[in-house]
C-alpha positions in Angstrom: -37.8 59.0 79.6 -38.9 55.5 79.4 -37.4 53.0 77.1 -40.6 52.4 75.2 -41.0 56.0 74.3 -37.3 56.5 73.3 -37.8 53.3 70.8 -41.0 54.9 69.7 -39.3 58.2 69.3 -36.0 56.7 67.5 -38.6 54.6 65.0 -40.5 57.7 64.3 -37.1 59.4 63.5 -36.0 57.0 61.3 -39.3 56.5 59.5 -38.7 60.6 58.7 -35.0 60.8 57.8 -35.3 57.7 55.4 -38.7 59.2 53.6 -37.0 62.5 53.5 -33.4 60.5 51.6 -35.6 58.0 49.6 -38.0 60.6 48.1 -34.9 62.2 46.4 -34.3 58.9 44.4 -37.3 59.1 42.1 -36.5 62.2 40.6 -33.4 61.4 38.8 -31.9 63.2 36.1 -35.1 65.1 35.0 -35.6 66.6 38.0 -37.1 70.4 38.1 -35.1 73.2 39.8 -35.6 76.6 40.6 -33.2 78.0 37.8 -34.7 78.7 33.9 -33.0 75.9 31.5 -33.9 75.6 28.1 -31.7 72.6 26.6 -30.5 73.7 23.1 -30.7 71.5 20.1 -27.1 72.5 19.1 -23.7 71.2 19.9 -21.4 72.6 22.1 -17.3 72.2 21.8 -14.8 73.4 23.9 -11.4 74.4 23.1 -9.2 77.8 22.4 -12.1 79.0 20.1 -15.3 77.6 21.8 -18.4 76.6 19.4 -21.8 77.4 21.2 -25.2 75.6 20.0 -24.0 74.5 16.8 -26.3 73.2 14.0 -27.6 73.6 10.6 -31.2 75.0 9.9 -32.5 72.9 6.3 -33.7 75.9 4.1 -36.6 73.4 2.7 -34.5 74.0 -0.7 -31.5 71.0 -0.1 -29.4 73.9 1.3 -28.7 74.3 5.1 -27.4 77.6 6.9 -25.0 77.2 9.9 -26.3 78.7 13.2 -23.5 79.1 15.8 -21.9 81.2 18.4 -18.0 81.4 18.7 -16.2 82.5 21.7 -12.4 83.0 21.4 -11.1 82.0 24.7 -7.4 83.3 23.8 -6.0 86.3 24.8 -5.3 87.6 21.2 -7.5 88.0 18.5 -8.2 85.3 15.9 -9.5 85.0 12.5 -12.2 82.2 11.2 -10.6 81.6 7.9 -12.6 78.5 6.4 -15.5 76.2 7.2 -15.6 72.8 6.1 -18.8 70.4 6.7 -18.6 66.4 6.0 -21.8 64.1 6.4 -21.3 61.1 8.7 -19.6 59.2 5.9 -16.9 61.6 5.6 -18.0 63.0 2.3 -17.1 66.8 1.9 -20.4 69.0 1.3 -20.2 72.2 -0.7 -20.0 75.2 1.6 -20.8 78.8 0.4 -18.7 81.0 2.5 -18.5 84.9 3.0 -15.7 86.7 0.8 -13.8 88.0 3.7 -12.1 86.0 6.8 -14.5 87.0 10.1 -12.8 88.4 12.9 -13.0 86.7 16.5 -12.0 89.2 18.9 -10.9 87.7 22.3 -13.6 86.8 24.9 -16.5 88.1 22.6 -19.2 85.8 21.4 -19.5 85.9 17.6 -22.5 84.7 15.8 -22.7 83.0 12.7 -26.2 82.6 10.4 -27.7 85.8 10.8 -27.4 88.2 8.0 -26.1 91.4 10.2 -23.7 89.1 11.6 -21.8 88.9 8.3 -21.0 85.2 8.9 -23.2 83.5 6.8 -22.1 79.9 5.7 -24.6 77.6 3.7 -24.5 74.1 2.8 -25.7 74.0 -0.5 -26.5 70.5 -0.9 -26.3 67.2 1.4 -27.3 68.0 5.1 -30.9 66.9 5.3 -33.0 67.3 8.4 -32.4 64.8 11.2 -29.2 64.0 10.0 -25.6 64.7 11.1 -22.6 66.4 10.4 -19.0 67.4 11.1 -18.3 71.1 11.2 -14.9 71.9 11.0 -13.8 75.7 11.8 -10.3 76.7 10.7 -8.6 79.7 12.7 -5.7 81.8 11.7 -3.7 80.8 15.0 -5.2 78.2 16.8 -5.9 75.6 14.1 -8.9 73.7 13.8 -12.1 73.1 15.9 -14.8 70.0 14.7 -18.1 69.5 16.2 -20.4 66.8 15.3 -23.7 68.7 14.7 -27.2 68.2 13.9 -29.1 69.2 10.9 -32.7 71.0 11.9 -35.7 71.6 9.7 -36.6 75.3 9.8 -40.4 74.2 8.8 -40.9 71.8 12.0 -39.8 74.6 14.1 -42.1 77.5 13.3 -40.7 80.8 14.0 -37.7 79.4 16.1 -35.1 79.9 13.4 -36.5 83.0 12.1 -33.4 84.9 12.4 -31.3 82.2 10.9 -30.4 83.3 7.1 -31.8 81.2 4.2 -29.9 79.5 1.4 -30.1 82.8 -0.4 -28.4 84.7 2.6 -31.7 86.6 3.5 -33.3 86.3 6.7 -37.0 84.4 6.1 -39.9 86.4 7.4 -37.7 89.7 7.9 -40.3 92.4 6.6 -43.5 90.8 5.5 -43.7 87.5 7.4 -43.4 85.5 4.4 -40.4 83.4 3.0 -38.1 85.9 0.9 -37.5 85.4 -2.6 
């Protein structure tokens, strides 16, 4: 093989390898993948008990319902004994809670916010859409977990939060397709 031919082959190989290598740089962190992924609005916090997709859904009447999934990562069952919420300045917001403590079996996802879940926690006032609040869960055996969570508008996300209870503890659109009264 002649030296000219070797140089041409080397140059072509270099251009192909450089093109393939550098083309990936333009995709950044927003690159599409072959896996289905829908980014969630809510916040996640890891610990002995994990909180997934934590957010408050504004009910349009000044109240907001806590929606989250809790997973007890400990070997023994836990109990969610209370939920407190503060605004970004640290002021306490009133929370209406279920009358009984909520059991959290080990390794099981427990949903909050739906009427059938048994865990409807409603901030009665002060959680405005677009704001962030600090949600603190208190557990029977593992202490506390605090999550900085967004407040989202139910009205601006038509249908997305239909399964989340309203301020009155009733799931809107559950039967007739209209707001429950």
